[in-house]
C-alpha positions as CSV (number, residue, x, y, z in Angstrom):
1,M,-19.6,2.7,-6.4
2,N,-21.1,0.9,-3.0
3,S,-21.3,3.1,-0.3
4,E,-18.5,1.2,1.3
5,D,-16.5,2.4,-1.4
6,K,-17.8,6.0,-1.2
7,Q,-16.8,6.2,2.7
8,Q,-13.5,5.2,1.5
9,R,-12.8,7.5,-0.4
10,T,-13.4,10.2,1.8
11,P,-10.0,12.0,3.3
12,S,-9.8,10.3,6.4
13,G,-11.0,6.7,4.8
14,E,-8.1,7.1,1.9
15,R,-5.8,7.8,4.7
16,R,-6.9,4.8,7.1
17,T,-6.0,3.0,4.1
18,V,-2.8,4.6,3.4
19,E,-2.2,3.8,7.2
20,R,-3.4,0.4,7.3
21,L,-1.1,-0.6,3.9
22,V,2.1,1.1,5.3
23,A,2.0,-0.4,8.6
24,A,1.9,-3.7,6.5
25,W,4.5,-2.6,4.1
26,L,7.0,-1.7,6.7
27,A,6.6,-4.7,8.7
28,E,7.1,-7.0,6.0
29,T,9.9,-4.9,5.1
30,E,11.5,-5.2,8.1
31,R,11.8,-8.7,7.7
32,H,13.5,-8.6,4.8
33,D,15.8,-5.5,4.9
34,S,15.9,-3.7,8.0
35,A,17.8,-0.7,7.1
36,A,15.6,-0.1,4.5
37,A,12.5,-0.6,6.5
38,R,14.3,2.0,9.2
39,E,14.5,4.5,6.0
40,A,11.3,4.1,5.3
41,R,9.6,4.5,8.7
42,T,11.6,7.8,9.6
43,G,10.3,9.2,6.7
44,W,7.0,7.8,6.9
45,E,6.6,9.7,10.7
46,R,8.2,12.2,9.6
47,G,5.5,12.8,6.8
48,S,7.6,12.4,3.8
49,L,8.3,9.4,1.8
50,S,11.9,9.1,-0.2
51,D,11.5,8.3,-3.4
52,R,13.1,4.7,-3.0
53,A,10.6,3.9,-0.5
54,A,7.6,5.4,-2.7
55,E,8.5,3.4,-5.0
56,D,9.0,0.2,-2.8
57,L,5.9,0.8,-1.3
58,A,3.7,1.6,-5.0
59,T,5.5,-1.6,-6.3
60,W,4.4,-4.1,-3.6
61,V,1.1,-2.5,-2.9
62,T,0.4,-3.9,-6.8
63,A,1.9,-6.9,-6.1
64,R,0.0,-7.6,-2.9
65,V,-3.8,-6.8,-4.4
66,T,-5.3,-9.8,-3.1
67,D,-8.4,-9.3,-5.2
68,T,-7.2,-10.4,-8.2
69,A,-10.1,-11.9,-9.9
70,F,-8.2,-15.5,-10.6
71,N,-9.3,-18.4,-8.5
72,E,-6.9,-21.4,-7.6
73,D,-6.6,-23.2,-10.8
74,E,-6.2,-19.9,-13.0
75,G,-3.9,-18.0,-11.4
76,P,-1.0,-17.1,-8.6
77,W,-2.3,-17.3,-4.7
78,I,-1.4,-14.2,-2.9
79,G,-1.0,-15.5,1.1
80,A,-0.5,-11.9,2.8
81,D,-0.9,-10.8,6.3
82,V,-3.6,-7.8,5.0
83,R,-6.2,-7.9,2.3
84,I,-5.4,-5.0,-0.4
85,T,-8.4,-4.5,-2.9
86,P,-7.5,-2.9,-6.3
87,S,-9.6,0.0,-5.1
88,D,-6.5,0.2,-1.9
89,K,-3.6,-0.1,-3.8
90,D,-5.6,2.8,-6.1
91,T,-5.9,4.7,-3.1
92,V,-1.7,4.5,-2.1
93,H,-1.0,5.6,-5.6
94,E,-3.3,8.5,-5.5
95,W,-1.7,9.3,-2.8
96,L,1.8,8.8,-3.4
97,R,1.3,11.3,-6.5
98,A,-0.4,13.6,-4.4
99,Q,3.3,13.4,-2.2
100,G,4.8,14.7,-5.3
101,H,5.7,11.1,-6.3
102,A,5.9,9.5,-9.2
103,V,4.0,6.4,-9.8
């Protein structure tokens, strides 16, 4: 773990990671399912995601991990508006569990 990882694992660093990724998830969800995005945004703003929204966020962040260790010949290229590391995914999953969601 380098100093950047340690910094990101602080409560404020974890919160920034979650906020950054929730914003990207909500923006993407809005493009595909505006009703689900409205429901999720309302829950996020109230500080409590529904179980459905939490499951969607957990699945989304897992599917969008950018650092897959694949090169172009070995695996999928993930085009995304935001860079998501495996550590970011773990942070979101840990945050969701701390909120009482099964992940």
